[in-house]
N, C-alpha and C positions, 0 to 999 in steps of 0.2 A: 504494500500500500504506500505509494510514493507521493509525488507532489499534489495529486488531485485531492488527497485527504491529508495534506501536510498539517502540522500542528495548528489547531484552531485556538486562537487566543482572543482576549477582549470580548467583544459582544458575542461572537459566534461561540467561543469557548464557554462563556457564562451560560448561554442558552443550552449548550450541550450538557452542562453540568447538572441540568435538571434531571438527567437520567442517572440515578444513583445505583451502585452495585447492589445486588439482591441481599447480600449479607448485612447491608446498612439500612435497607428499606424499612424494616420493622422498627428500627430505632429512631428514624427521622420522622418529624411531623409531616402531615400531608401538606403539599404546596399547591397553590392554584396555578402555578406555571405549567403550561403544556409544552412538553419537549418537542421541538421541531424535528422534521426529518433531517437526515444527515445532509450537511451543506454540499452544494455542487462544487465542482472544480472552479467555475467562474466566480462563485460567491466567495470562496476562500481566497482566491487571487485578489479580489477587490478589497478584502479585509486588510491587506497590507499596503502601506504607502508605496507609491510607484518608485521611490528612490531607495527602497530597502530590498536588497537581494536576499532571497530566502533559500535556505538549504533544503535538500531533499532528505526528509526524515520519515522513517516508517512509524506510523502511529500505532504502536503495539498496544495490547490491552493493558500491559503494565504501565506504559507511559500515560495512556488515557486515564487510568485509575489515579495515578499520582497528581495529574492536573486537576481532576475532579475533586479529589480530597483536599488539595490546596485551596480551591475556591470555596469549598464548604467550610473549611477551617477559618478562612478569612471572614466569611459571613457570620460565623459564631463569635468573632472577635479575637481569634487566635492568629494575629497578624504575623508573629514571629515565625511560626512553623510554615505558614503559607509563603512568606517572603523567602525563607531559606530554600524551600522546595523549588520555587520559581527560579531563583538564582542558580541553583545547582543544575536544573534542567536546561537553563539557558546556556550555561557553560558547556554542558554535555552535547546539546543539539546544535549549538551555534545559531540558534534562531533569535533574532533581535526582538521579536514580539514578546517573548517570555521575559527578557530583560526589561522591556517597557512595562509589562504587567507587574513585575516586581517593584519597579519605581512607583507605579500607581498605588500599590499596596502600602508602600512606605510613606508616600505623600499623604494618603488618606489617613494613615495612623500618626501623622505628624512626627515622623522619624527622619530628620534631616540627613544625618550621616548615612543611614542605610539607603535613602533615596539617591543620594549623590553616588554611592557605590554602584547602584543599579543603573543609573544614567551613564556612568562611565563605561560599564559593560555594554550597554545599549549602543553607545557611540562606537565602541570597538567593533561590535558585530555589524553595525550599519553606518560606516564612516561617511556615507553620502547623505544620510538622513537629515533633512532640514529640521524636522520636529525634534530629533535627538539633540541637535545642536542648540536649538532654542531652549530646551529644558536644561541643558548643561550650562549655558551662559547665565540663565536665571539663577542657578545655584553658585556658579563660580564668582560672580560679582559680589556675593554676600560674604565671601571669605576675606581673610586678611591678605592673602597672596593673590594679586590680580594677574599674575604672569600667564597662567593658562588661558584666561579670558582674552588677554591682549593678543596672544598668538592666534587664537581662533578669529578674533575680530579682523586682524590684519589679513589672514588667509582668505576670509570670506570676501573682503573688499577687493583684494587682488584678483580673485577668481571671477568676480562678477563682471558682467558687461557694463560699459559706462552708463547705459540707461538704467541699470538696476542698482547702481551704487547709492544714489540718494536715499532710497528706501532703507538700505542696510545701514547707512550713516544714522538715520533717524532712529532705527531700531537699536543701534548701539547706544545712542544717547539715552533712550528710555531704559535700557538695561542698567546703565551706569548711574542713573538716578537712585537706584536701590543700594548702591555701594555705601558702606559705612564711612569710608574715608573719601570725602568729596574731593579733596585736593589731589589725592593719588588717582582718583578716577579721571579728573581733568587732565592730569599729566599723561595718563595712558591715552586719552583721547587725542591730545596734541601729537603724540608720537605716531599714532595710527593714521591720523589724517594728514600728516605732513606731505605725502605725495600728491594730495588732491586739493591743495590750497588755491588752485585756479578755478574751483567750483564754488558757486554760491552756497550750496548745501553744507560744505565743510565749515564755512564761517558761521552759518546759522546754528549748526550743531555745537560749535565751540562757544558761541554766545550763550546758549542754554547751559552748557557745561560750566562756564565761568559763573553764570548766574547761580547755579546750584552750589558752587564752591564759594559763594558770597564775594566774588571779585567783580564788583560793579563796573569798575573802569575797563577791565578787560572785556566784559560782556558788551559794553557799549562800543568798544573798538571793533570787536568782531562783527557786531550788527552793522556798523557803518561800512565795513568791507563788503558785507553781503549786499547792501544797498548799492554800493558803488559798482559791483559786478553786474547787477540787474536793477536799474533804478525804478522800473515799472512793476517790480515784484510786490504783490500784496503781502506775501508771507514775510519777506524781508522788512517791509515797512511796519507790519504788525509786531515783529520781533523787536525792531528798533524802538517802537513805542513802549513795549514792555520793559526794555532795558533802560529807558530814560529814568524811570523810577519816580517821576512826578507827573501829575495829571495835566498841568497847564502845558508842559512841553509836549506831551503826547497829543493833546488836543490840537496844538498848533501844527504838529507834524502831520496828523491825519487830515486836517483842513487843507493844508498846502498840497498834500498828495491828491486829494479829491479835486482840487482845482485843475491839476494836470491830467488826472485820469478819472473823470466823473463816473465811469462805468464800473469802478472798483467796488463791487458789492460787499466783500468781506471787510474792507477798510471802512466803508460807510456804516456797516452794521456795528463795528467796534466803536466808531466815532459817536454814533447815536447812543450806545450804552454808556460811553464815557460822559456824554452830556447829561444823561439821567443821573449818573453818580455825582455829578457836580450840581445837581438840582437845576439845571438849565432846561426846564421841561419844554418850553415853547420851541427852542432850537432843536431839541431831541425829536420832538413830534414832527418837525419839518423833515428831518432825515428819515424817520420811519415812513413818512408818507411818500417820499421819493422811492424808498425801497419797495413799498406796496405798489406804486405805479408801475414799477418794472416787473414785479411778480405779484399780481393781485391775489393769488391763492397761497402765498407763503404763510404757513401757520404761525411761525415764530414772530413774524412782523405783525400779523393780525392780533396775536395775544399781547404783544408789547403795547400796541396802540390801545387795546382795551384797558390795560392796566393804567396807562397814562391818562386816558379819558376819565377813569374813576378818580385818579388823583386830582384831576381838574374839575371834579364834581359834574362832569358831563355824562350822566348815567345813560342817556339815550344813545349817544355815540358808542359808549362802552358796550351797551347791549348789542348793538349792531355788529361790532367787531367780534364779540364772543360768539354770537350766533353764526357768523360766517366762518369763524375758526372751527366750530363744531361740524358745520357742513363739509368743510374741506377734509377734516379727519374722517368723517363718515365715508366720503368718496375715496379717500386715500389713507387708510389706516397707517399710523406710525407708532410702533411700539415704544419709541422714545418720548412720546408726548401723551400726557394724561388728560383726557377730556373732562374728568371729574372736577378739576380745579375751576375750569370755565363754568361748569354746571353749578357749582357752589356760588360762584360770583353772580351768575344770572339769577339764582334764587335770592341772593342778597339784594340785587337791584329791584327785583319784583317786590320783595318785602318792603323795601324803603318807600316804594310808591304806593303801598297799601294793597297790592295785588297778592293776597295771601294764597289764593288758589293757584295762581301762576307760579309762585315760589314753590309750592308743594309739587307742582307738575315737573319743575326742573329737578327737584330732589328725587323724584321717582325714577329718573333716568340714571342715577348714580349707582354704579356697581363696580366690580373689579376686585383685585387682590389687595389693594391698599386698605388695611383694616382701619387705619386712623381716619381716612377720608370717609369711609362708610359709616364709622361711628359718629363723626361730626355731622353727617347728613341725617342720621337717625335722631340725634340730639336736636338738631335744628327743626326737624319735622315735629318733634314733640313741642318745641317752643311755639311753632306756628299754629299747631292744633290748639294750644292754650290761648293764643291770641284770638283765635276764632270763637272762643268762649267755651270750649270743651276741655276744661282743666283736668277733669278726671280721666278723660280719654287720653290726654297727653301723659298723665302719670302712669296710666296702664301701658302706654308705649314704652316708657322708660323701664318699667318692670320687665318687659319682654326682652330687654337687652341683656345678654350674658356677658358680663365684663371679663376681659382677658387677664386683668391684673388690678392692683390697688389703684393705680393711676386712673384707670377707666371707671372704677367704682366712685372715685372722688368726682370725676367729671359728671357722672350721672346724678350724684347728690347735688352738685352745684347747679345743674340744669333744673332739677326739681325745685330747689330753693328759689331760683330766679323766676321760674314761671309762676310759683305761688306768690312771690313778692309782687311781680308785675300785675297779677290779677287781683291785687288788693287783699290777699289772705296773708297778711304780715305775720300774724301769730303762728300760723302753720309753717310759714317759711322759716321763722326763727327756730321753731321746735325741730324741724327737719335738719337744719344746719347744725343746731346744738347737738343733736344725736350723732351727726356726722363727725363733728369735732371730737366727741367722746370716743368714737370708733377709730378715727385717724388723727390723733392729736399732733402728729408731726407734719401734717400737710399745711403749708403756708397758704396755698390757694383756698382751701376750705376755710381756714381760720379767717382769711380776709373777707370772704363772703358772709361768714358768721358775724363779723364785726359790722358790716353794712346792715344786716338784718336786725342786729341789736340796736343800732342807731335809729332805725325806722320805728322801733317801739319805744324810743326814748331811754333805752338802757345805756346811758352814756358811759358809765363806768365799765361795763362789760365790753363795750365797743373799744374804748381806749386801751384796755388791757389786752384785748385780742390784737389790735393793730401794733402795739408795742412788741408783742410776741413775734409778729410777722417781721417787723423791722430787725429784731434781735436775731432771728433765724436766717433772714435773707436781707442783709444790710443794703443791697442795691435795688431793693424793690421800691421803685419810685411811686407805684400806685399806693402803697401803704403810707408813705410820707405825705402824699397828696391828700389822701382820704382823711388822715388825722388832722392835717392842717386846715383842710376845708371845713371839717366838722367844728373846729374851734372858731373859725371865721364866721360860719353860719350862726353859731350861738353867740357871737360877738364877745368872746372871752379869750384871754391870754393871746392877744393879737400878735405880740412880738414873737411868741413861740410859733404861732400859726404861720407867720411870715417866714420864719427860719425853716420850718418843715417844708413849706411849699417851694421856697427858693432852692432847697436841696433837691427836691424832686425835679424842678425845672432844669437844674444843672445836669441831672442824670438823663433827662429826656427833653432837650430844649425845643423840639418841634411839636410837642404834644399839645393840641389845642385845649384839651380838658384841664391840663395843669395851668396853661395860660389863663383859662377861665377862673381857676381857683386863685391865681395870683391877682387877677383883676378884682376879684371879690374881696380878698383880704385888704387890698389897697383901698377899696371903697370903704370898708369898715374902719380903716385907719384915717379916713378923711382925705385921702390923696386922690381926688377925683380925676384929674387929668391923666395921671399915671394909670389909674384904674381903667379909664376909657381906652387908652392906648393898648393896654394888654388885652382887653376884651375885644377890641376891634381886630387885633391880630388873630385872636382865637376864632372869631366868627368868620374871618376871611378864609381860614383853613378848614373850618367845619361849621356849616350853618345849622348848628344844633339848637333846638328849641330853648333849652335851659340857658345856653350862652346868650341867646337873644333876650331872654327875660332879664338876665343880670345886666347886660349892656343897656337895655331899656331903662332899668331903674337908675343907673348912673346918669343917663341923659336926663331923666325926669328930675333928678336931684339938682342938675345943673341948669334947669329951666327949659330944656329942649323937649317940651311935652309932645310936640308933633313927631319928632324923631323917635321918642320912646313909644308912642302909640303905633307907629309904623312897624317897629321891631316886634311889638307884642302881637300885632296882627299876623306877622310872619310866623311867630311862634305858635299861635293858635292854628294856623293853616297846617303847620307841620305836625302838631300834636295837640288836638283839641282838648284832651283830658289831662294836660300837663298840670301836676299839682303845684309846681313853683309858680306857674303863670296865674293860676286861680288865687293862690294865697297873696301874691304880690299885688294883683289888682284890688283884692279886698282890703289889704293893709293900707294901700295908698288911696283907696276910694277913687280909682281911676277907671274910666270907661274907654273902650276901643271900638 
């Protein structure tokens, strides 16, 4: 029995191993695997990579038994005996597939030294195997001696055709990123690439290597050389932008490049993202629109424009971009892109305009393997169900969720507390969260929500104690500082302390409109009306929230601008007709709108 039934390893062998010897059959549990018929000669030949020359070996019953037993041992967790058997048989038969299987067993069992020994044997038996070389290099660069890796890198580049060298250069750079000694890895790279310095790719790879070795000056030098060789190269320009190390310089570089080469899509995309990072949203939107004009169905561009529209509070435009994004993904599925994020955002947009049924319809479309997104959708569904007036139905939905861990249990409790609080059942919300804190006393998120529920019932001491516990356990929790400071300001007590707490929160999250609102409110309480107005206007520009409008309106009313105050209060009423702060403010000031 020669090459037609040569040693069957990997998938074919594992399948064959479903047939166990009669003497073991009684001892083995029944398996649902159905053993296939013996593989054909063509199937066996296809199981081996084209660059591996296989020996002619007779598959005797003894050899088949040893292979089968090794696989069964490995399945039982006895990796050592399985590994040794495969190594011995590989040496005896000179079949590289057995050495490869031994390396797989060692890797699966996290045995690095044994894996490297098997890979060395694999390379010895199949010196032309690209896969064996890739495995070997992956291990070789992790050691202290890079000599073997250097030799192999040099050989591969020398043997490659000029058109194939760039890919090998970039592969080498990726391998060397894993090296422990970055300086030694870069020195190796310099030596290996010395014969190829007339190519752009050699300088790009060295720029990345110098960057990994924290040699910023050398990285910029190499990137400049790459650009000089090919000035119209997007890859070289993008690398140069990365190596500059500062955003303004990269922005200027990309803008100048796009003036010369306006069709450079990758540079324009990087330029747009850079503008977003620098909060230059209008300019970034212009760049994304140019990208969309060139490729109207590009999902990345559509999603980016949707996010930017949301940031600009243009929910109608955002909705259009996200819907088109989903249509494109439906027509051309892309495993790298998750439609669930867009579905969640569309649900949020529908909810904000009061279309609760529309929001629920978007949530119904969410599925997939991302457990966190699926959980978020189920929690949001319960929240919307409660907003429609069916609080008990919402609570039943929460009870139907099987939490995977403590973090999910906490999320479910938080959601139940929130929907009870929002529906006016403050006592039940407090009790639910109080029970939750007793069950999970080390959860700062749950403690924070408990504090808010306590404040709602006027349990000021419990609220302050809880918030101080949150601050103690999570010193950078700006929400806790803000909540405590706002509570003091709202009660018009200990205003200096309130200001200090809110100021600390604002320094942690300087762009948060709700903390700006708190700052405006404490300044108002302190009698600093102009500063209060400025802070509240900034907050309202970032987030046109009803409560911020109520606070800004009261500041204007106090300053004598009653028309301006009334206009803001009408806006607040339109956004949230049942807003408690609006009702109490109008009643306290005896103001009509």
